[in-house]
N, C-alpha and C positions, 0 to 999 in steps of 0.2 A: 528388391527381390526379383523383378523380372529380368533384371541385367545379370544377376548370378544364375538364374535358370538358363539364360541364353549362353552364358559362358560354359556351363555344364554341358550343353548340348553340342558344344564345338568339338570337332574331331582333330586330334593331332596326327594328320595323315603320314607325318614322317616317323615320329617316335612311336606311334601306336601300330605302325606297319609290321607284320610278323610272317615269316616264311618257316614254319617249323621243320621243313625238311631240308633247309639249307644250313650252312655251316654259320657260326657266329661271325666269321670273317666276311662272308657274303653279306650278311645283314648289315654290319657296320660299315662295309665299303658302299653299299647301296644307300644308306643313310647320309653318309658324308657326301656322296655325289649329289643327292637331293637338297642338301643345306646350302649348297653353293648358290649365291644370290645372283650370280651371272649366268647360271643355267637356265636358259628359256624353256627346256624340255623336261624340266622336273617340277612336279607338283608338290609344293612344300607348304601350303597353307596350314597353319598351326592353330593355335587357340585364340586367335584375334577375330572378332566377329566381322571385321571388315579389314581389307588390305588397302593400302594407298599406293597408287603408282602416278607418276608425272607423265603427262603428254608432251608432244613436241612443243606446244605452246606454253608449256611450264604450267599449265593448270592442273590442278589436282582432280583426278578421277578416282572414285571409290568403287571398288569391285567386291561383290560378295564371293564367298567361298565357291558357290557353284559356278559363278561367272569366270572366276579365275581357273578352275578345273576344266571348263569348256574351253577357255582360250589355249591351255596347254595342250589339250586333246586336238584342237584345230591345228596347232603348230606341228604336232607329231603327225597328223594327217597329211599335211603339206609335205614333210620330209618323206614319209613313207610313199607317197604319191610320186614324187621325184625318183626315189629309189626303183620303184616298180616300173616307171617309164624307161629308166636305164636299163632294166632286164628286157622290156620289150624291143628297144633299140638294138641291144646286143644280140638278141635271139633272132631278130627279123632283117636287120641291116648289116650288122657287122661282117658276117661271113660274105656278103655280096661286095662289101667294101674292100675286104681282104683279097677277094678274087680279082677285082679290077686292079688293085695294086700289084698283085702278083704278074697278072697279064701285062701290066705296064712294063714290068722287068723281064718280059718275055719268058715267063714260066708257063709250063703246060698244065693248065688248070682251068676250069670253066664251070659255070652253074647253069644248069638247064632246067627249065620249068615244063614239065609234061605230065600234067596230073598231080604228080608229087615232086617237089623240088629235090634235085640230086646234084651232088658234086662229081665231076668226072676230070679224069686227068692223070698226072703223076701220082702214084699211089701213096708215096711218102708225104707229099704235100696235102693230098686229100686227107690222109689219116691224121695228120697233126692239126690241120685245120678243123676238121670235124670235132676232135677231142678238145681242142683249144676252145672252141665256141661253147661246148658244153660247160667247161669250167668258167669261162669269163662271164657268162650271162648270169651266173649266181655270184661270183667273186667281186665283180665291180659293183653292183649295189650294196653288197654286204660290207665292203670297204668304206664305200660312201657313208653309210649308216654309221659305221664304227667311228670314222674320222669326224663326223658332225656331232654325234652323241658324246663321244669320249667317255663312254661307260667303262669303268675298271674292268680288267680282264677276268677276275674272279667273279664278276657279276654277269658279264656278257657270256662267258663259257664257263659256268661253275663245273668242277670235275668230280669231286667227291660225291659217291653215290650212297643213298640211304636206302637200306634194306634191298640189295640188288636182286635177291631171289623173288620179290614181287613183280619183277620184269618178265617172268615166265608167262604169266596171264596176259601181259601186254603183247608179248610175242604172238600168242594164240589169237588174240583179237586181231592183230595186223594180219596173219595169215588168212583167218576167216573173211576179213574185209577184202583183201586182195583177190581171193578166190571167188567169193561169193558175189561181189559186185564186178570185179575185173573180168569175170568169165563172160559176162553178158556185154560188156563195153569193149572187149579186146578187139573185135574186128574193125572198130571206128575209133579206136583209142589213138590220140596224138601223143600220149605219154609214151607209147611204144615206138614212136618215130626214131628215137635215138638208137634203137635196135634194128629198125628196118633200114637204117642208113649203112648197116655192115655189108649188105650186098651191093651197094652203090659205091661205097668208098674203100672197101678192103680188097676187092678184086679176088683173085684166086689164092692170095698168100695168107694162109691160115694163121701164122704167128701174130700178124696184126690184128686180126679179127680177135683172138683170144686175149691179147693186151687190151684192146678196146673193151672188150666185155668186162674183164676183170676191173679196169679202171672204173668203168660206169657203174658197176655194182658195189665195189667196195671203197673207192676213192671219192667218186662224185658225191655221194651222201654227205660226206663231211662238209662240203662248199654249200650244198643245199641247205643243210641244217644252219649253217652260218648265217645265211639270209633269213630263214623262216623261223627259227628257233634261237637265234643269236641274240645280239644286243637290242634290236627292236622289240622282240617278244618280252625279254626281261624288262625293257623300259616300260611297256604297256602294263606290266603287272603292278605298278604302283596305282593303277585304277581298279584293281582286281583281278584275280586269276581268270575268272569266267569271262570277263571282257576281253582279256588278252587272248584267250583260247578261241573265242569266236571270231575276233578280228583278223587274227592270222589264219584261221580255216577259210574264211572268206577270200582273203588275199591269195592263198595257196590255190584256191578253186579257180579263181579268175586268171591266175598266171597260166593255166592250162589252155585257156581260151578255146576250150573244147566242151560241149555240153555233155558228152558221154563220160568225161573224165571228171568233171567239177564235183559231182555228188561223191564219188568215191574218194578223190583226193582230200575233200573237206572232211569227210569221216576219219580218213587215216590220219590226218593232221589234228583233229580234236583227240585222238587216241594218243598220239605222239605227245602233244602238249600236256595231257593228263599225266601220263607216266614221267614226263621230264619233271613236272612240279612234284609228282608223288615221290619220286627218287631223288630229286634234287640235282641231278647231273645231266649235263649236255650230252655225255656219251650215251645214255638212254636213248635220246632222240636219234643219234647216229646209228646205234644198234637196230632199232626199230625200222629206220630208213633203209638199212642193208636188207633186212628181212623182206621188205615190201619190195625192193628192187629185185631180189632173187626171185620172188614169185612172179613179178611182172615179166621177167625174162623167160622163165619157165612157161608162162602162159603164151609168150611170143613164139617159143619153140613149138608148143602144141598147136598153136594156130598155123604156124608155117608148115608142119609136117602132118597136120589134121590127124592128131593122135588122141583126141579127147575120147575118154571111155576105155582106152586101153589099159593094160596092166601097169604101165608107167604112170598113168594119170592117177590110178588109186594109189600107188606107192609113193610118189613124189609129191603129189598135191595133198590128197586127202588125208593120208595116214599120219604125217607130221602135225597137221591141224588137230586131229583127234587126239594125239598124244600130248600135245602142249595144252589143249583145252582140258584135257583130264587132269594134268599136273597142276594147272592153274586153278581148277575147281577143288582139288584136293587140298591144295594150300589155304583155300579159302574156308574150307569146312574145318580144317585142323587149327585154325587160330584159337588161341587161348583167351584172347580178350577181345572186346569190341574194336574194330579197326579205327585207326586215327583218321580223322578228317581235316583237310586243309582248312586253316583259319579264314573265314570270310572277311577280307579286310574292306571295310565300309568307307565310301567317300560320299560326296554330296549329291551326285547326279545318279539318276536311275540307269539301268543297263542301256535301255534304248536310247536315251539322251546321250550317253556316252558314245554309243555307235553312230548316232546321227552326227555328233560334232567331229568324230574322227573321219567319216567317209564322206562328209560334204565339203571338205577342204578342196579348192579348185584343182590342184595337181592330181589329187585322188580322183576326182570326178572324171578328170581326162583320162586317166588310166582305165577306170572302169568302163568308160565309153569305147576306148580302144579295144579293150578286151572282149566287150560285147560284139563289136564290129568283126573282130577276128573270129569269134566264135560262129558268127553268121557265114562268114566266107569259108571257114573250114567245113561247116556243114553242107555248104553249097557245092564244094569241091569233093566231098566224100562220095 
């Protein structure tokens, strides 16, 4: 009898996993990926009370469901840590290495540290290098994660959107977060550094500045979301959506290595994660990221031209926020039935135990330490 009771309490974490806002193709592809026995990043513990694994000495080691879940989370923490370190290397070293290589080829370009790091030299070289670094620092770790995880494309970047009109309220939230928190952090924001580069990299040629701005606002969000809400985020969902949302919000905040940006970016990513899950589409994340980038660029312009409080401020910043918020509240009040809620997929570890297992992997610890040190350095140089 006790044995039957123990079996009844077991969770089939693969077959019982449900994503009501995703397509059946997504769910079947995710289950198939998790069933593969050679996949070290899938938690596939089913209805067996214990799982047997062989160590290097061929001795039999017995793992409980919670221990196996902890091991998979630890492996994912290691992988994510390596990917985030690649981001830091690309962001802080790749441009310097590229400049040294170009100087070896006798090309006119240099990197000068004078309070704020700036590229100078041939406008074409500076333009393409600045734009390229913005892409590569997200693209390199995103490709690393995809190559290692081998998540099916329909799972890593689901396309079909569930109830797209619900995204209106998400856009309003992103606007309010961007303005409400961004307004106070703009003078110290490292997130605006990519726009501050314009004056140092584009010279007087306006066409390059326009191209750079358009690419940064409308194209860069795609590769950014591939890293932050692509295959890693979808993989972490096997341990629960709330865990995946919190873990990626923390990583996104740490990537800024700026104390003034971390809170805003963390809240923005929680919002993006929620609406990605709620609509089931990767394009929701890209759309919300684009809105966020538009507002950060407008705040940069207001900071540069010191026009806060002007009619443009009320028309460009606050009015769209009010309109979208009103539209979202209207849709919320006009609903005919109780809103659907995401299914809470239960595993064996508690939320804090999952976060501990994920963030205590050594490469992840190294990334967190580097991010904290960079935050301190940034604060000292501000």
